[in-house]
C-alpha positions, 0 to 999 in steps of 0.5 A, a space after each residue: 098767459 100772454 106775456 108783455 115784454 115791451 119797452 115801457 120799463 117800470 111804468 108799464 104796470 100802471 095799467 093795473 088800476 081800478 076799472 081795468 080787467 085784472 085777474 083775467 087779463 092774461 098779461 104778465 109784466 116783466 116775465 121772461 118769454 119761455 116759448 121757442 119763438 123769438 123776435 127782437 123787442 121794438 125800440 119804441 112800442 111794446 111786444 106781446 106773446 101768446 101762451 103756447 098751446 099744443 096741437 095734436 098730430 093731425 088736428 086743426 086747432 084755433 086758439 083764442 086768448 084774452 089780454 090787456 095792452 099796457 099803453 096808458 094813452 091811445 096809441 097810433 100803431 104805424 107798424 106791426 111785426 109778427 112771428 109764429 110757429 112755422 106752418 101757422 095758417 093765420 093769426 089775428 089780433 081782435 079788440 074788444 070794444 065793449 065797456 065790460 071789465 068784469 073778469 067773470 065775463 071773460 075766459 081763462 087761458 086759451 079757448 078753442 073757438 074759430 074767430 073768437 066768436 061767442 066768447 067773452 061778454 055777450 052784451 051786444 058789443 062788437 069786436 074790431 079786427 086790428 091785425 088779421 088774416 096774417 101769415 106766420 111771419 109778417 112785418 109791415 108798416 102803413 103808408 105815411 100818415 096812416 095808422 091803426 088806433 089802439 085804445 088805452 089798456 085795450 082788451 085784445 084777443 090774440 087768435 092763432 089757427 094751426 093745422 098739424 099735418 105732422 105725426 108729432 104734437 106741435 106748440 102753436 106760438 105767437 109773438 108780436 110787436 106794436 110800433 107807434 107812429 111819431 107824434 103828429 104824423 098821423 092824418 088817417 086811422 085805418 080800419 080792417 077790410 074783409 069781404 068774401 063769398 060763401 057759396 063755394 062748391 068744389 067737386 071731388 077731383 075737380 076744379 071750379 071758380 067763384 066770382 063775387 062783387 061788392 059795392 061801397 055805399 060811402 067813400 073809402 080809401 084803401 091803403 092795402 089789399 090782399 086775398 085769403 084762400 086755403 090750401 086748394 086755392 090756385 089763385 085770386 084776382 081783384 078788379 075795381 069796378 064802377 057802379 054798373 059793374 064795368 071793369 076799371 082795372 086790375 088791382 091784385 093777382 094772387 097765384 099762391 094761396 100760402 103767400 098771397 099778394 099784398 098791395 099797398 097804396 099811398 094815402 088817397 091814391 086808391 079810392 072807391 066812391 059810392 057805388 064803385 066796388 071790387 070784383 073778385 074771382 077765386 079759383 080752386 083745384 080739389 084733388 080729394 075724393 069728396 067735395 069741399 065747401 066754405 068753412 073755418 078749418 084748413 080742410 074747408 075753403 075760403 074766398 076773401 079780399 082783405 086789407 085796410 082802408 080809411 073813411 073820409 070821416 076819420 074814425 067813422 063806422 061804416 056798413 052796407 049790404 051784406 055787412 055784419 055789425 062791426 065796432 070798426 072796419 068792414 066784414 061783408 059777404 056777397 052772393 055768387 055772380 053768374 
């Protein structure tokens, strides 16, 4: 059960009204947090906590929970803070964007599903990646004038992925703070960006690289760029390219998969015009006696560029070649470049 421990005081319970998800909300008002992970509550905004779930020795487990945020009105989230069990592979907050509020169409407790896919209402509605691919202890603030919009009483799916390499069970836990922007300061609403390549083939006891290239069909303005690999990753480079694929300069270099480089841009300073794009190259070293390919567990591999952007038309939903339908943001896959 996700626990709300925010700073909204006695008014926080007003979300419990007709039309909201009630019994399945997994949200407890005013209940003390019982997990071992602690983080200070924000002076403004609110804190939520995912229910702990056990990860057996040697197991890879990705838990998803359903919760409802306590805000009565839209909130522009300008900062996000996260603390999880040490060793967490990643944490995501998804937002369900459909109209279904029937508790019977959601799930109880923690469901073990990669990326929270295939659970909850399956009515064609999409989920938005609000805060995703985050390491176990993250704290960031968007550049001035930029924030992520959170709908009133948003249905969110906290999603924690943990691989237990120890000989003892480990509790996967997460506590996270939503911190609002000051009124009247937000000019652009950021959306999540995830672009990657699937044809990963790392030979046994060998090394390899993969290069992908993605081009936008609409003007977009980045405020953050980073990368994502698993434990065999040895580095990622990300370059800006023009419509013909000519290099326009290096943007990000990651040399440690577990602590990827995160680069921030002030609003309007990192823009892609239609046709321009990103070229990224991932490298791996595989010491094991079997080949490794793309997959969702920590024993598989990934090659992603991640970040946040805003379109010129604030709040517009963008798409393009290789992109999956999203309620907000971009999630796209590209082919391997020669």
